[in-house]
C-alpha positions in Angstrom: -16.0 -20.0 23.5 -17.0 -20.5 19.8 -15.3 -18.4 17.2 -17.5 -17.7 14.2 -18.4 -15.1 11.6 -21.7 -13.4 10.9 -23.3 -16.5 9.3 -24.4 -16.3 5.7 -27.6 -18.2 6.6 -28.4 -15.6 9.2 -27.8 -12.8 6.8 -30.0 -14.4 4.2 -32.8 -14.9 6.7 -32.7 -11.3 7.8 -32.5 -10.1 4.2 -35.6 -12.1 3.4 -37.4 -10.7 6.5 -36.6 -7.2 5.3 -37.8 -7.9 1.8 -34.4 -7.5 0.3 -33.8 -9.4 -2.9 -31.7 -12.6 -2.9 -28.1 -11.3 -3.2 -27.2 -13.5 -6.2 -30.5 -12.6 -8.0 -29.7 -8.9 -7.4 -26.1 -9.3 -8.7 -27.3 -11.1 -11.8 -29.8 -8.4 -12.5 -27.3 -5.6 -12.0 -24.7 -7.4 -14.1 -27.2 -7.7 -16.9 -28.0 -4.0 -16.6 -24.2 -3.2 -16.7 -23.8 -5.5 -19.7 -21.4 -7.7 -17.8 -21.3 -11.2 -19.3 -21.2 -14.2 -16.9 -21.7 -17.9 -17.1 -25.3 -18.5 -16.3 -25.2 -22.3 -15.8 -22.3 -22.4 -13.3 -22.7 -23.2 -9.6 -24.2 -20.3 -7.6 -20.9 -19.6 -5.8 -19.0 -19.5 -9.0 -21.5 -17.1 -10.6 -21.3 -14.9 -7.5 -17.5 -14.8 -7.7 -17.5 -14.2 -11.4 -19.9 -11.3 -11.2 -18.3 -9.6 -8.2 -14.8 -9.9 -9.7 -15.9 -8.4 -13.0 -17.7 -5.6 -11.2 -14.5 -5.0 -9.1 -12.5 -4.9 -12.3 -14.9 -2.5 -13.9 -14.8 -0.2 -10.8 -17.2 2.3 -12.2 -19.9 4.3 -10.3 -22.7 1.8 -11.2 -20.8 -1.3 -9.9 -19.6 0.6 -6.8 -23.2 1.5 -6.0 -24.2 -2.2 -6.3 -21.5 -3.1 -3.8 -22.5 -0.1 -1.5 -26.1 -1.3 -1.5 -25.2 -4.9 -0.5 -22.8 -3.6 2.1 -25.5 -1.3 3.6 -27.9 -4.2 3.9 -25.3 -6.3 5.7 -24.3 -3.5 8.0 -27.9 -2.9 8.9 -28.3 -6.6 9.8 -25.0 -6.5 11.8 -26.1 -3.4 13.7 -29.4 -5.1 14.6 -27.5 -8.2 15.8 -25.2 -6.1 17.9 -28.2 -4.3 19.4 -29.9 -7.7 20.2 -27.2 -10.4 20.4 -29.6 -12.8 22.0 -31.4 -13.1 18.6 -28.1 -14.2 16.9 -27.1 -16.5 19.8 -30.5 -18.3 19.5 -30.0 -18.6 15.7 -26.5 -20.0 16.2 -27.8 -22.7 18.6 -30.7 -23.6 16.4 -28.6 -23.9 13.3 -25.6 -25.8 14.6 -24.7 -29.0 12.9 -26.5 -32.1 14.3 -23.3 -34.0 14.9 -21.9 -31.0 16.9 -25.2 -30.3 18.8 -24.7 -28.9 22.2 -26.9 -26.9 24.6 -24.1 -25.9 26.9 -23.5 -22.3 27.9 -21.5 -20.5 25.2 -19.7 -17.3 24.5 -19.7 -16.6 20.8 -16.9 -14.5 19.3 -18.3 -13.2 16.0 -15.7 -11.8 13.7 -16.8 -9.3 11.0 -14.8 -7.5 8.4 -17.1 -4.8 7.2 -14.9 -4.0 4.2 -15.4 -7.6 2.8 -17.7 -9.8 4.9 -16.3 -12.9 3.0 -12.8 -12.1 4.5 -14.0 -12.1 8.1 -12.1 -15.4 8.8 -8.8 -13.5 8.4 -9.6 -11.5 11.6 -8.9 -14.5 13.8 -5.2 -13.9 13.4 -5.4 -10.2 14.2 -4.5 -10.2 17.8 -4.3 -6.3 17.9 -8.0 -6.2 17.0 -9.1 -9.2 19.1 -7.4 -8.5 22.4 -8.8 -5.1 23.2 -12.4 -6.1 22.4 -12.2 -9.3 24.5 -10.4 -7.6 27.4 -13.1 -4.8 27.4 -15.9 -7.5 27.4 -14.3 -9.3 30.3 -13.7 -6.1 32.2 -17.3 -5.1 31.9 -18.8 -8.6 32.4 -19.6 -7.9 36.1 -22.2 -5.3 34.9 -24.2 -7.9 33.0 -27.4 -9.3 34.4 -27.6 -13.1 34.3 -31.2 -12.8 33.0 -29.9 -11.0 29.9 -27.9 -14.1 29.1 -30.8 -16.5 29.2 -31.4 -18.1 25.7 -34.2 -20.5 25.0 -34.0 -22.5 21.8 -35.4 -25.5 20.0 -33.5 -27.9 17.9 -35.0 -29.9 15.0 -35.3 -33.5 15.9 -35.1 -32.9 19.7 -38.3 -33.5 21.7 -37.9 -30.5 24.0 -36.5 -27.0 24.0 -33.3 -26.0 25.7 -32.4 -23.1 28.1 -28.9 -22.0 28.3 -26.7 -18.9 29.0 -25.0 -17.3 26.1 -23.5 -14.0 25.0 -21.9 -12.6 21.9 -18.7 -10.6 21.5 -18.6 -8.8 18.2 -15.1 -8.1 16.8 -15.7 -5.7 14.0 -13.1 -4.2 11.6 
């Protein structure tokens, strides 16, 4: 079992496929519209943090709408991944680190805090949330078709593709 979060790289890919603006570009534009000052030559993560914190502090209708728009985009991507977990499993295999490469069968436990996607990591300590979801998955596993678990993926630098069995359990708060 691999415990992970809804990966930022996956979210960015899906945002791009849907024609959504790059999140940081969108935040910069909205911060400028709201006349929120931010350091323009910082690292992207620092700029992101600065803008979001200033918008949270302002807590007005405009800033709240910016956050609502970003959240709606991410929830749409999450719901699509939940409806088609094979797509996410394939992405996770294809984007694993080269040093940790493995094509073995996997059960991915994807933790998502829909209130704040960046805090999803905190859910790994929330046994009251994890246990019922995992137990429910195990109780219903016998109903799954093995063919639904087949995942074929390619990995950069490897001469051939790989076929494996994988599934995803989503723990969503």
